[in-house]
KEKE-3310 file (N, C-alpha, C; in steps of 0.2 Angstrom, whole numbers, plus 5000, padded with zeros to 4 digits):
npx = (5085:5089:5097:5100:5112:5113:5124:5118:5104:5089:5077:5069:5069:5056:5049:5048:5046:5045:5033:5029:5016:5012:5019:5019:5030:5042:5052:5069:5074:5086:5091:5086:5073:5063:5053:5047:5061:5060:5048:5044:5033:5023:5028:5024:5026:5028:5025:5031:5019:5016:5026:5026:5014:5016:5024:5018:5004:4987:4985:4998:5000:4990:4996:5006:5011:5015:5008:5009:5012:5022:5019:5015:5026:5031:5025:5030:5042:5056:5072:5073:5064:5061:5073:5071:5057:5050:5040:5024:5018:5003:4991:4979:4963:4947:4933:4916:4903:4889:4879:4880:4875:4862:4859:4860:4856:4863:4869:4881:4893:4909:4924:4940:4952:4964:4969:4976:4989:5007:5010:4998:4991:4987:4998:5010:5012:5017:5029:5036:5040:5047:5058:5064:5068:5076:5087:5092:5097:5107:5106:5104:5098:5082:5070:5055:5039:5025:5008:5007:5003:5010:5023:5024:5023:5034:5044:5042:5044:5057:5064:5063:5071:5083:5086:5089:5077:5071:5060:5049:5036:5021:5020:5008:5002:4992:4995:4997:5001:5013:5020:5021:5030:5042:5043:5047:5060:5064:5070:5063:5057:5049:5038:5034:5022:5011:5006:5010:5021:5030:5032:5039:5050:5056:5058:5068:5078:5081:5087:5098:5106:5107:5098:5086:5070:5055:5043:5026:5017:5027:5037:5038:5038:5030:5016:5017:5018:5006:4997:4995:4985:4974:4976:4974:4961:4954:4959:4954:4940:4939:4942:4932:4928:4923:4909:4911:4924:4928:4938:4947:4954:4969:4983:4982:4988:4985:4973:4977:4986:4977:4970:4980:4983:4972:4972:4984:4980:4970:4977:4984:4974:4967:4956:4939:4934:4936:4934:4923:4930:4929:4933:4935:4934:4937:4926:4933:4945:4947:4953:4956:4943:4937:4944:4941:4927:4927:4932:4946:4964:4973:4974:4970:4977:4971:4965:4968:4957:4952:4946:4950:4965:4974:4970:4971:4976:4984:4989:4987:5000:5000:4990:4987:4988:4978:4967:4966:4964:4951:4944:4947:4942:4929:4924:4920:4920:4917:4912:4913:4907:4915:4908:4899:4909:4914:4902:4901:4912:4909:4898:4903:4912:4903:4894:4902:4914:4926:4937:4940:4951:4947:4950:4950:4937:4930:4927:4916:4907:4906:4900:4887:4883:4883:4873:4862:4861:4860:4871:4878:4870:4857:4855:4872:4889:4901:4916:4925:4939:4948:4959:4967:4970:4958:4964:4975:4971:4963:4957:4949:4939:4933:4925:4912:4908:4899:4903:4898:4894:4904:4897:4889:4897:4888:4875:4862:4864:4871:4861:4851:4858:4861:4848:4844:4853:4847:4851:4845:4834)
npy = (4897:4914:4923:4937:4944:4957:4971:4977:4973:4967:4972:4984:4986:4985:4975:4959:4946:4933:4924:4909:4906:4894:4882:4887:4889:4899:4911:4915:4933:4939:4937:4942:4934:4930:4920:4906:4897:4883:4877:4885:4893:4909:4923:4931:4946:4950:4962:4971:4975:4980:4988:4998:5003:5010:5021:5027:5036:5039:5053:5058:5054:5062:5075:5074:5081:5076:5069:5057:5039:5037:5043:5033:5027:5020:5007:5001:4991:4995:5003:5017:5032:5035:5045:5054:5063:5068:5063:5061:5047:5038:5045:5047:5053:5049:5046:5052:5043:5048:5048:5034:5029:5033:5026:5012:5010:5008:5012:5020:5024:5023:5028:5023:5032:5027:5030:5042:5041:5043:5035:5032:5021:5010:5002:5009:5011:4999:4999:5010:5006:4995:4999:5007:4998:4989:4998:4999:4987:4987:4985:4990:4987:4983:4970:4966:4957:4960:4964:4977:4988:4987:4987:4999:5007:5003:5008:5022:5025:5021:5029:5041:5039:5036:5023:5007:4999:4984:4977:4963:4960:4955:4955:4958:4967:4981:4995:5008:5006:5000:5010:5019:5013:5013:5027:5031:5027:5014:4997:4987:4971:4963:4949:4935:4928:4925:4933:4925:4917:4928:4931:4920:4921:4933:4930:4920:4927:4937:4928:4923:4935:4942:4952:4964:4957:4962:4956:4954:4945:4937:4943:4949:4962:4969:4968:4975:4988:4990:4989:5001:5008:5003:5009:5022:5023:5020:5030:5041:5039:5043:5033:5024:5011:5004:4993:4984:4981:4981:4973:4972:4957:4949:4942:4942:4950:4963:4961:4954:4963:4974:4967:4965:4978:4983:4973:4976:4988:4984:4977:4987:4993:5003:5003:4996:4985:4972:4975:4967:4958:4958:4949:4953:4946:4943:4933:4925:4923:4917:4911:4913:4915:4904:4894:4898:4896:4883:4879:4878:4878:4884:4892:4884:4883:4892:4895:4910:4922:4938:4954:4963:4966:4968:4960:4947:4932:4916:4908:4913:4921:4925:4919:4910:4919:4928:4920:4917:4930:4933:4923:4926:4938:4936:4938:4936:4930:4936:4934:4942:4946:4950:4959:4965:4971:4981:4989:4993:5001:5012:5017:5020:5030:5040:5042:5046:5052:5046:5038:5023:5009:4993:4982:4989:4994:4983:4981:4989:4983:4971:4976:4979:4966:4960:4968:4964:4950:4950:4948:4958:4966:4978:4991:4996:5001:5004:5002:5005:5000:5009:5005:5008:5019:5023:5028:5020:5010:5013:5007:4997:5004:5011:5001:5002:5014:5026:5036:5051:5056:5068:5085:5098:5114:5125:5134:5129:5116:5112:5115:5106:5094:5095:5094:5081:5075:5077:5088:5100:5100)
npz = (5104:5102:5114:5124:5134:5144:5150:5160:5171:5162:5166:5176:5194:5198:5191:5195:5192:5179:5170:5163:5152:5147:5153:5166:5174:5183:5176:5176:5178:5175:5163:5147:5139:5125:5124:5133:5139:5140:5136:5126:5126:5127:5138:5153:5162:5179:5192:5206:5215:5227:5231:5221:5224:5236:5232:5221:5216:5212:5214:5212:5199:5193:5193:5184:5170:5157:5143:5136:5134:5143:5155:5163:5168:5180:5179:5168:5159:5158:5159:5159:5153:5136:5128:5117:5115:5105:5096:5101:5109:5113:5124:5118:5112:5120:5114:5116:5109:5105:5095:5091:5102:5102:5090:5094:5107:5119:5136:5137:5124:5120:5110:5109:5102:5094:5082:5081:5085:5081:5069:5065:5072:5085:5087:5089:5102:5107:5099:5103:5116:5113:5105:5115:5124:5117:5114:5127:5129:5121:5107:5090:5079:5073:5070:5062:5059:5049:5044:5041:5049:5062:5057:5050:5061:5069:5060:5060:5074:5075:5066:5072:5083:5078:5075:5067:5056:5051:5040:5038:5027:5020:5003:4997:5006:5011:5000:5005:5017:5015:5009:5019:5027:5019:5017:5030:5030:5033:5030:5019:5017:5006:5006:4998:5002:5016:5032:5042:5037:5035:5048:5053:5045:5050:5063:5062:5055:5065:5075:5068:5065:5076:5080:5087:5091:5086:5085:5085:5098:5103:5109:5125:5129:5121:5124:5136:5132:5124:5134:5140:5134:5140:5153:5150:5146:5158:5166:5159:5161:5173:5182:5183:5176:5160:5156:5146:5134:5118:5107:5092:5085:5081:5081:5094:5103:5106:5113:5124:5130:5133:5143:5152:5156:5163:5173:5180:5186:5194:5203:5209:5216:5210:5202:5203:5196:5184:5167:5155:5142:5125:5111:5094:5079:5062:5052:5043:5049:5062:5073:5087:5093:5089:5096:5109:5110:5109:5120:5122:5126:5118:5102:5086:5070:5056:5039:5035:5028:5024:5022:5031:5034:5045:5055:5050:5052:5052:5063:5078:5087:5100:5106:5117:5129:5125:5126:5139:5144:5139:5147:5160:5162:5161:5148:5130:5113:5096:5079:5064:5047:5032:5024:5033:5041:5032:5030:5043:5044:5036:5042:5055:5052:5047:5058:5068:5065:5065:5055:5052:5049:5041:5050:5062:5062:5063:5077:5079:5071:5078:5089:5085:5081:5094:5100:5093:5096:5109:5118:5124:5136:5138:5150:5145:5147:5136:5127:5112:5103:5092:5082:5071:5057:5043:5032:5029:5021:5008:4996:5002:5009:4998:4992:4997:4994:4984:4970:4963:4946:4937:4937:4927:4927:4933:4941:4940:4937:4949:4959:4955:4957:4971:4976:4973:4981:4993:5000:5001:5008)
capx = (5082:5094:5097:5105:5114:5116:5128:5113:5098:5085:5071:5070:5067:5048:5048:5051:5046:5042:5030:5027:5009:5011:5021:5018:5036:5044:5058:5074:5073:5092:5093:5080:5070:5057:5048:5050:5067:5059:5042:5043:5027:5025:5030:5021:5030:5025:5027:5030:5013:5016:5031:5023:5008:5018:5028:5015:4997:4983:4986:5004:4999:4986:5000:5010:5009:5016:5001:5011:5012:5027:5016:5014:5033:5031:5022:5034:5048:5062:5076:5072:5060:5064:5076:5068:5050:5047:5034:5020:5014:4998:4987:4974:4956:4942:4927:4909:4899:4882:4875:4880:4871:4855:4858:4860:4853:4867:4870:4887:4898:4915:4928:4947:4954:4972:4972:4979:4996:5011:5009:4990:4989:4989:5004:5015:5013:5022:5035:5039:5043:5052:5064:5068:5071:5082:5092:5095:5101:5113:5104:5102:5094:5076:5067:5048:5035:5019:5004:5008:5003:5016:5029:5024:5024:5041:5048:5041:5048:5064:5066:5063:5076:5089:5087:5088:5071:5070:5053:5046:5029:5018:5020:5001:4999:4990:5000:4998:5005:5020:5022:5023:5036:5047:5044:5051:5067:5065:5072:5057:5058:5043:5038:5030:5018:5006:5009:5013:5027:5034:5033:5044:5057:5059:5061:5074:5083:5083:5091:5104:5110:5107:5094:5081:5064:5049:5037:5020:5015:5032:5041:5034:5038:5025:5010:5017:5017:4999:4992:4994:4978:4969:4977:4971:4954:4952:4960:4950:4934:4939:4944:4926:4929:4917:4907:4914:4929:4928:4945:4949:4960:4972:4988:4979:4993:4981:4968:4981:4988:4971:4969:4986:4983:4967:4974:4989:4976:4966:4982:4985:4968:4965:4949:4936:4932:4939:4929:4923:4934:4926:4937:4931:4938:4934:4924:4938:4951:4944:4956:4955:4936:4935:4947:4937:4920:4928:4935:4953:4968:4977:4971:4972:4978:4966:4968:4965:4955:4948:4948:4953:4972:4978:4968:4972:4982:4983:4990:4989:5006:4999:4983:4986:4987:4972:4961:4966:4961:4944:4941:4948:4938:4922:4922:4919:4922:4912:4915:4909:4908:4919:4903:4897:4915:4914:4896:4902:4917:4906:4893:4907:4914:4897:4891:4907:4919:4932:4938:4944:4953:4943:4951:4947:4930:4927:4925:4909:4903:4905:4895:4881:4881:4881:4867:4857:4861:4859:4876:4879:4864:4855:4860:4879:4894:4905:4922:4927:4946:4949:4966:4971:4966:4956:4968:4980:4968:4958:4954:4944:4934:4930:4920:4905:4907:4897:4905:4894:4898:4905:4891:4891:4899:4883:4871:4856:4866:4872:4855:4848:4862:4860:4841:4845:4856:4843:4854:4841:4828)
capy = (4904:4919:4926:4942:4945:4964:4972:4978:4969:4969:4975:4988:4982:4984:4969:4954:4939:4932:4918:4906:4905:4887:4877:4891:4890:4906:4911:4921:4939:4942:4937:4943:4929:4931:4915:4901:4892:4876:4875:4889:4897:4916:4925:4937:4950:4952:4968:4972:4980:4983:4993:5003:5006:5015:5026:5030:5036:5043:5060:5059:5054:5068:5081:5073:5085:5072:5065:5051:5033:5037:5045:5027:5024:5015:5001:4999:4986:4998:5006:5024:5034:5037:5052:5058:5062:5073:5060:5058:5041:5038:5051:5048:5054:5044:5050:5049:5042:5049:5045:5027:5027:5034:5021:5005:5010:5007:5018:5024:5021:5027:5026:5025:5033:5027:5032:5048:5040:5046:5032:5031:5015:5008:4998:5014:5010:4993:5000:5015:5003:4990:5003:5009:4991:4987:5003:4998:4980:4989:4983:4996:4985:4980:4967:4964:4955:4964:4966:4984:4993:4986:4989:5007:5010:5002:5012:5028:5026:5020:5035:5046:5037:5034:5015:5004:4995:4980:4974:4958:4961:4952:4959:4960:4971:4988:4999:5014:5004:4998:5016:5022:5009:5015:5034:5032:5025:5007:4992:4983:4964:4960:4942:4931:4924:4928:4936:4919:4916:4933:4931:4915:4923:4938:4927:4917:4933:4940:4924:4923:4941:4945:4958:4964:4955:4966:4952:4954:4939:4933:4948:4951:4969:4973:4968:4980:4994:4990:4989:5008:5010:5002:5014:5029:5022:5020:5037:5046:5038:5044:5026:5020:5007:5002:4986:4980:4984:4977:4973:4968:4953:4945:4939:4942:4954:4969:4959:4952:4970:4977:4964:4966:4985:4983:4969:4980:4993:4980:4975:4993:4995:5009:5002:4991:4979:4971:4975:4961:4959:4955:4948:4953:4943:4942:4926:4921:4923:4917:4906:4914:4914:4896:4891:4900:4893:4875:4878:4875:4883:4888:4891:4880:4887:4893:4898:4916:4926:4943:4961:4966:4963:4969:4954:4941:4928:4909:4905:4919:4920:4927:4916:4908:4924:4931:4916:4919:4937:4932:4919:4929:4944:4934:4940:4931:4931:4936:4934:4946:4945:4956:4964:4969:4976:4987:4993:4996:5006:5018:5020:5023:5037:5044:5044:5048:5056:5042:5034:5017:5004:4987:4978:4993:4995:4976:4982:4992:4978:4966:4978:4978:4959:4959:4971:4960:4944:4951:4946:4964:4968:4985:4996:4994:5006:5001:5006:5002:5002:5011:5003:5010:5023:5020:5030:5015:5005:5017:5003:4993:5009:5012:4996:5004:5022:5028:5042:5054:5058:5076:5089:5104:5120:5130:5134:5125:5109:5111:5115:5099:5089:5095:5092:5074:5072:5079:5093:5106:5098)
capz = (5103:5103:5120:5124:5141:5144:5155:5166:5171:5157:5168:5183:5200:5199:5188:5199:5189:5172:5171:5157:5151:5145:5159:5172:5178:5184:5172:5179:5174:5174:5156:5143:5135:5121:5126:5138:5136:5141:5132:5120:5126:5129:5145:5156:5167:5185:5195:5213:5215:5234:5231:5217:5227:5241:5229:5215:5218:5207:5214:5209:5192:5190:5193:5179:5164:5152:5141:5133:5138:5148:5161:5167:5168:5185:5177:5162:5161:5155:5164:5159:5148:5130:5128:5112:5115:5100:5094:5107:5108:5118:5126:5112:5115:5121:5111:5117:5103:5107:5089:5091:5108:5099:5085:5097:5113:5125:5140:5135:5120:5119:5105:5111:5095:5093:5075:5082:5086:5076:5063:5065:5074:5092:5087:5091:5110:5108:5096:5108:5122:5111:5103:5121:5127:5112:5116:5134:5128:5116:5100:5086:5073:5076:5065:5064:5054:5050:5038:5039:5055:5067:5053:5049:5068:5071:5055:5062:5080:5074:5062:5077:5088:5074:5075:5060:5056:5045:5040:5034:5026:5014:4997:4996:5011:5007:4997:5009:5023:5013:5007:5025:5029:5015:5018:5036:5029:5035:5025:5018:5014:5003:5006:4993:5007:5021:5038:5046:5034:5036:5055:5054:5042:5054:5069:5060:5054:5072:5078:5064:5065:5083:5080:5092:5088:5089:5082:5090:5100:5106:5114:5131:5130:5117:5128:5141:5128:5122:5140:5141:5131:5146:5158:5148:5146:5165:5169:5156:5163:5181:5186:5183:5170:5157:5157:5140:5130:5112:5104:5086:5087:5076:5084:5101:5108:5109:5118:5131:5132:5137:5149:5157:5159:5168:5178:5184:5189:5199:5208:5213:5219:5207:5199:5207:5193:5177:5162:5151:5136:5119:5105:5088:5074:5055:5051:5039:5052:5069:5077:5094:5094:5088:5102:5115:5110:5109:5127:5121:5129:5113:5095:5081:5064:5051:5033:5035:5022:5026:5020:5037:5034:5051:5059:5046:5055:5052:5069:5083:5091:5107:5107:5124:5133:5123:5129:5147:5145:5138:5152:5167:5162:5159:5142:5125:5107:5091:5073:5059:5040:5029:5022:5039:5043:5028:5032:5050:5043:5033:5048:5060:5050:5046:5064:5074:5062:5066:5049:5054:5044:5042:5056:5067:5061:5066:5084:5079:5068:5083:5094:5082:5082:5101:5101:5090:5099:5116:5121:5128:5137:5139:5147:5147:5146:5131:5124:5106:5101:5085:5082:5065:5052:5037:5027:5028:5016:5005:4992:5005:5010:4992:4990:5000:4992:4977:4968:4958:4940:4937:4935:4924:4931:4933:4947:4939:4938:4956:4962:4954:4961:4979:4978:4972:4987:4999:5004:5001:5012)
cpx = (5088:5092:5102:5106:5117:5120:5124:5107:5093:5079:5073:5067:5060:5046:5051:5050:5044:5040:5028:5020:5007:5012:5020:5024:5038:5051:5063:5074:5080:5095:5086:5079:5064:5052:5051:5055:5065:5053:5040:5036:5028:5025:5026:5025:5026:5029:5027:5025:5014:5021:5029:5018:5010:5022:5024:5007:4993:4984:4993:5004:4995:4990:5005:5008:5011:5010:5003:5011:5017:5025:5015:5020:5033:5029:5025:5040:5054:5066:5075:5067:5064:5067:5073:5061:5046:5041:5030:5016:5009:4995:4982:4967:4952:4935:4920:4905:4892:4877:4875:4875:4863:4854:4856:4857:4857:4867:4875:4891:4904:4920:4935:4950:4961:4974:4976:4986:5000:5010:5002:4988:4991:4996:5010:5016:5018:5029:5039:5043:5048:5058:5068:5071:5077:5088:5096:5099:5107:5112:5102:5099:5088:5072:5059:5044:5028:5015:5004:5008:5009:5023:5030:5026:5031:5046:5048:5045:5055:5067:5067:5069:5082:5091:5086:5082:5071:5064:5052:5039:5027:5018:5013:4998:4997:4995:5002:5002:5013:5024:5025:5029:5042:5049:5048:5058:5069:5067:5066:5059:5051:5043:5033:5026:5014:5010:5013:5020:5032:5036:5039:5051:5060:5062:5068:5080:5086:5088:5098:5109:5110:5103:5089:5074:5058:5042:5032:5019:5020:5036:5036:5033:5032:5018:5011:5016:5009:4995:4991:4988:4973:4970:4974:4964:4951:4953:4955:4942:4933:4939:4937:4925:4923:4915:4910:4919:4929:4935:4946:4955:4962:4977:4986:4983:4989:4977:4972:4984:4983:4970:4974:4985:4978:4968:4979:4985:4972:4971:4984:4980:4965:4958:4946:4933:4936:4933:4929:4926:4930:4931:4933:4936:4934:4932:4929:4945:4950:4947:4955:4948:4934:4938:4943:4930:4921:4931:4942:4958:4973:4974:4974:4972:4972:4969:4964:4963:4950:4950:4951:4960:4975:4976:4968:4978:4980:4983:4992:4994:5005:4992:4982:4984:4980:4966:4961:4963:4954:4941:4941:4944:4931:4919:4920:4921:4917:4916:4910:4911:4911:4914:4901:4903:4915:4908:4898:4907:4914:4901:4897:4910:4909:4894:4895:4912:4926:4932:4943:4946:4948:4944:4949:4940:4926:4924:4917:4905:4901:4900:4888:4878:4879:4875:4861:4856:4859:4865:4879:4873:4863:4853:4867:4883:4900:4910:4924:4934:4946:4957:4970:4967:4964:4960:4974:4977:4962:4954:4948:4938:4930:4925:4913:4904:4904:4899:4900:4898:4899:4898:4894:4892:4894:4878:4865:4858:4868:4866:4851:4852:4861:4853:4841:4848:4853:4846:4850:4834:4828)
cpy = (4908:4922:4931:4944:4952:4965:4974:4973:4971:4973:4979:4983:4981:4978:4964:4947:4939:4925:4915:4904:4898:4883:4880:4891:4897:4906:4917:4927:4942:4941:4938:4937:4931:4926:4910:4897:4885:4874:4879:4894:4905:4917:4931:4940:4951:4958:4968:4977:4983:4989:4999:5007:5012:5021:5030:5030:5040:5050:5062:5059:5060:5074:5080:5077:5081:5068:5059:5045:5033:5040:5039:5023:5019:5008:4998:4996:4989:5002:5014:5026:5036:5044:5057:5057:5067:5070:5058:5052:5040:5045:5053:5049:5048:5048:5047:5049:5043:5047:5038:5025:5028:5028:5014:5005:5009:5013:5023:5020:5026:5024:5028:5026:5033:5028:5039:5048:5042:5042:5030:5024:5014:5005:5003:5013:5004:4995:5005:5011:4998:4994:5005:5003:4989:4991:5001:4991:4981:4987:4989:4994:4981:4977:4966:4961:4958:4964:4973:4989:4993:4988:4996:5010:5009:5007:5019:5030:5026:5026:5041:5045:5035:5027:5012:4999:4991:4976:4969:4958:4957:4957:4961:4964:4978:4992:5005:5012:5003:5005:5020:5019:5012:5023:5035:5029:5018:5002:4987:4977:4962:4953:4940:4926:4928:4930:4931:4918:4922:4933:4926:4917:4929:4935:4923:4922:4936:4935:4923:4929:4944:4951:4958:4962:4958:4962:4952:4946:4935:4937:4950:4958:4972:4973:4974:4987:4995:4991:4996:5011:5009:5007:5020:5028:5023:5027:5042:5045:5039:5038:5022:5017:5005:4995:4981:4984:4979:4978:4969:4964:4949:4940:4938:4946:4960:4967:4957:4958:4973:4974:4965:4973:4985:4978:4972:4985:4990:4979:4981:4995:5002:5009:4996:4985:4978:4971:4969:4962:4955:4955:4948:4951:4942:4935:4922:4921:4923:4912:4907:4913:4907:4893:4892:4897:4885:4874:4875:4881:4886:4887:4886:4884:4887:4895:4905:4920:4931:4950:4965:4963:4963:4963:4948:4937:4921:4907:4911:4917:4922:4924:4913:4913:4928:4927:4917:4925:4937:4929:4923:4935:4943:4937:4935:4934:4931:4937:4939:4945:4951:4961:4968:4973:4982:4992:4997:5002:5012:5021:5023:5030:5042:5047:5046:5052:5052:5037:5029:5012:4998:4984:4982:4993:4988:4977:4984:4987:4973:4969:4978:4971:4958:4962:4967:4953:4944:4949:4952:4967:4976:4986:4994:5000:5002:5005:5002:5004:5003:5010:5006:5014:5020:5023:5025:5010:5008:5012:4999:4998:5010:5007:4998:5011:5022:5035:5045:5056:5066:5079:5095:5110:5126:5129:5130:5118:5107:5111:5108:5093:5089:5093:5084:5071:5074:5084:5100:5105:5102)
cpz = (5105:5110:5121:5132:5142:5150:5161:5165:5166:5159:5175:5188:5201:5196:5192:5197:5182:5172:5164:5157:5149:5151:5165:5177:5178:5181:5175:5175:5173:5167:5152:5138:5131:5123:5131:5136:5137:5136:5126:5120:5128:5136:5147:5162:5173:5189:5202:5215:5222:5234:5227:5220:5232:5238:5223:5217:5212:5208:5211:5201:5189:5190:5187:5172:5157:5150:5137:5137:5143:5155:5166:5168:5174:5184:5170:5163:5157:5160:5165:5153:5142:5130:5123:5112:5110:5097:5100:5105:5114:5119:5121:5115:5116:5120:5113:5111:5104:5101:5089:5097:5105:5094:5088:5104:5120:5130:5138:5130:5119:5114:5108:5104:5095:5086:5076:5084:5080:5069:5062:5067:5082:5093:5089:5099:5111:5105:5100:5113:5119:5109:5109:5124:5123:5114:5122:5133:5123:5109:5096:5080:5076:5070:5067:5058:5055:5043:5036:5045:5060:5063:5052:5056:5070:5066:5058:5069:5079:5070:5067:5082:5085:5075:5068:5061:5050:5046:5035:5033:5020:5008:4995:5001:5008:5006:5002:5015:5021:5011:5014:5027:5026:5016:5025:5036:5031:5029:5025:5014:5012:5003:5002:4998:5011:5027:5042:5043:5035:5043:5056:5051:5047:5060:5067:5058:5061:5075:5075:5065:5072:5084:5085:5088:5091:5087:5088:5092:5103:5111:5119:5132:5126:5120:5133:5138:5127:5128:5142:5139:5137:5151:5156:5148:5153:5168:5166:5158:5171:5185:5187:5176:5167:5158:5152:5137:5124:5108:5098:5088:5081:5079:5092:5106:5110:5114:5125:5134:5136:5143:5155:5160:5164:5174:5183:5188:5195:5205:5212:5217:5216:5204:5203:5203:5186:5172:5158:5144:5130:5113:5099:5083:5067:5055:5047:5043:5060:5073:5085:5096:5094:5094:5109:5115:5111:5116:5127:5124:5124:5106:5091:5074:5060:5045:5033:5029:5024:5023:5025:5038:5040:5056:5055:5048:5055:5059:5074:5088:5099:5109:5114:5129:5131:5126:5136:5148:5144:5144:5159:5167:5161:5153:5137:5118:5102:5084:5068:5052:5037:5027:5027:5042:5039:5029:5038:5049:5041:5039:5053:5058:5050:5053:5069:5071:5063:5059:5051:5049:5045:5048:5062:5068:5063:5073:5084:5076:5073:5088:5091:5082:5089:5103:5099:5093:5106:5121:5126:5129:5138:5146:5149:5144:5142:5128:5118:5105:5094:5085:5076:5060:5046:5031:5025:5022:5013:5000:4995:5007:5004:4990:4992:4998:4985:4975:4962:4952:4940:4934:4931:4928:4931:4939:4946:4940:4945:4960:4961:4958:4968:4981:4978:4978:4994:5003:5005:5005:5019)
residu = (MET:PHE:GLU:PHE:VAL:PRO:GLU:ILE:LEU:PRO:TYR:ARG:SER:THR:VAL:ILE:LYS:SER:ILE:CYS:VAL:GLY:CYS:ARG:GLN:GLU:ILE:PRO:ILE:ASP:VAL:PHE:HIS:TYR:THR:CYS:PRO:ASP:CYS:GLY:SER:ASN:LEU:ASP:LEU:GLY:TYR:ASP:TYR:ASP:ARG:ILE:ARG:THR:ARG:TRP:THR:LYS:SER:ILE:LEU:ALA:GLU:ASN:THR:ASP:ARG:SER:LEU:TRP:ARG:TYR:PHE:PRO:LEU:LEU:PRO:VAL:GLN:GLN:MET:ALA:LYS:ASN:LEU:THR:LEU:GLN:VAL:GLY:GLY:THR:PRO:LEU:ILE:LYS:ALA:GLN:ARG:LEU:VAL:THR:GLU:LEU:GLY:PHE:GLU:GLU:ILE:TRP:ILE:LYS:ASP:ASP:THR:ARG:ASN:PRO:SER:ALA:SER:LEU:LYS:ASP:ARG:ALA:SER:ALA:LEU:ALA:VAL:GLN:HIS:ALA:SER:GLU:LEU:GLY:LEU:THR:THR:ILE:VAL:ALA:ALA:SER:THR:GLY:ASN:ALA:ALA:ALA:SER:LEU:ALA:ALA:ILE:SER:ALA:ASN:ALA:ASP:THR:ARG:ALA:ILE:ILE:PHE:ALA:PRO:ALA:THR:ALA:PRO:LEU:ALA:LYS:LEU:THR:GLN:ILE:LEU:GLN:TYR:GLY:ALA:ILE:LEU:VAL:PRO:VAL:ASP:GLY:ASN:TYR:ASP:ARG:ALA:PHE:ASP:LEU:ALA:TRP:GLN:ALA:SER:GLU:LYS:PHE:GLY:TRP:TYR:ASN:ARG:ASN:THR:GLY:ILE:ASN:PRO:ILE:LEU:VAL:GLU:GLY:LYS:LYS:THR:VAL:ALA:PHE:GLU:ILE:ALA:GLU:GLN:LEU:GLY:TRP:ASN:VAL:PRO:ASP:TYR:VAL:LEU:VAL:PRO:ALA:GLY:ASP:GLY:CYS:ILE:LEU:SER:GLY:VAL:TYR:LYS:GLY:PHE:PHE:ASP:LEU:MET:GLN:LEU:GLY:TRP:ILE:GLU:LYS:MET:PRO:LYS:LEU:VAL:ALA:ILE:GLN:ALA:ALA:GLY:SER:ALA:ALA:ILE:VAL:ASN:ALA:PHE:GLN:ALA:ASN:GLU:ASN:SER:PRO:THR:ALA:VAL:HIS:ALA:HIS:THR:ILE:ALA:ASP:SER:ILE:ALA:VAL:ASP:LEU:PRO:ARG:ASP:GLY:GLU:LYS:ALA:LEU:ILE:ALA:LEU:ARG:ASP:SER:GLU:GLY:PHE:GLY:VAL:THR:VAL:LYS:ASP:ASP:ASP:ILE:LEU:ILE:ALA:GLN:SER:GLU:LEU:ALA:ARG:LEU:THR:GLY:VAL:PHE:ALA:GLU:PRO:ALA:SER:ALA:ALA:ALA:TYR:ALA:GLY:LEU:LYS:ALA:CYS:ARG:GLU:SER:GLY:GLN:ILE:PRO:LEU:PRO:SER:ARG:VAL:VAL:LEU:LEU:ALA:THR:GLY:SER:GLY:LEU:LYS:ASP:ILE:PRO:ALA:ALA:GLN:GLN:LYS:ILE:ARG:ARG:SER:ALA:PRO:ILE:ALA:PRO:ASP:MET:ASP:ALA:ILE:SER:ASP:PHE:LEU:GLU:GLN:GLN:GLY:ALA:LEU:GLU)
# end
């Protein structure tokens, strides 16, 4: 595995350890490792919570006027905040979905709308931190594999930071996402294969050419960026965390990031409980849920097939940490069918005004399934993660939309049409 020894330590002094989630040994932090040098498992960074607690309080945070993810700098593993902050990453709204409450009967339902990030997905949180970390290591080329969102995110943040991004993406990824990548000026390598194949190629390329690897699921920095969504949820709810947080899961990195965020806040004593995390996976790409239900410590590869491309993964690369997150939070996993995802996508937009891509709408499909099965009891306070915009995959949304034929340009025809649509009732 390629290792880079920087002139400065790769982490600030608030990061005091790096633990392998596989063999559980502590890895020295004077050298940046993507994965455990002994067993190859993923790493988890540990902070000096006692030191942070004495220097950083809720009241200090409340006085911070920066609404981006950098407001949580004491819990981020980089030397300094990004210098160019003209793109705001983070600070996305938490929307109270009262019409969903009426529909399903829960006490509260909130949507954390990360479609408002610069590239319209939650992945911007990871990319912002990765680009800064790469810069501090003296690396100016960043490579990533993605079905689209992580790639578009990296391309956007890299464009803003004047960093070169090289993207390995399945040639079959949604055209809107590939267009985003190219518009931002990144180098797109279209792979004749699935996400897992693109992942392996990006990893090999980073080792061969010495590039910074932003691959979701192996770089421990990415979880640290994604965890900021949990910080925001807690802060926006006045530090009274929800009972359940539903997370669309593919590689498992967002799930482990959400857990890490709430874990950090628990260690600081800023919240009183850990919300139960629920992994939502497409039925055709359910390696994490399968492993959880079989009580396994790591997922077994599946042959992924789902309309929700952002969570279509054969072998989740952050699966071990995702399973730890589910078990330690006393959560569980749910699978949903593609047709239910598309129905949920339409309902979510109609009832909340949030147009989510299929992978993101899977969270609402999962909530409906949990309501029907009773896995989430009434009353409960629930947060759904909206991880990516529906504008990234219009053809998927069109499958559940019926467009009317053109009408004659006169008021009689218009009146007839509006009456048929029930608009005159």
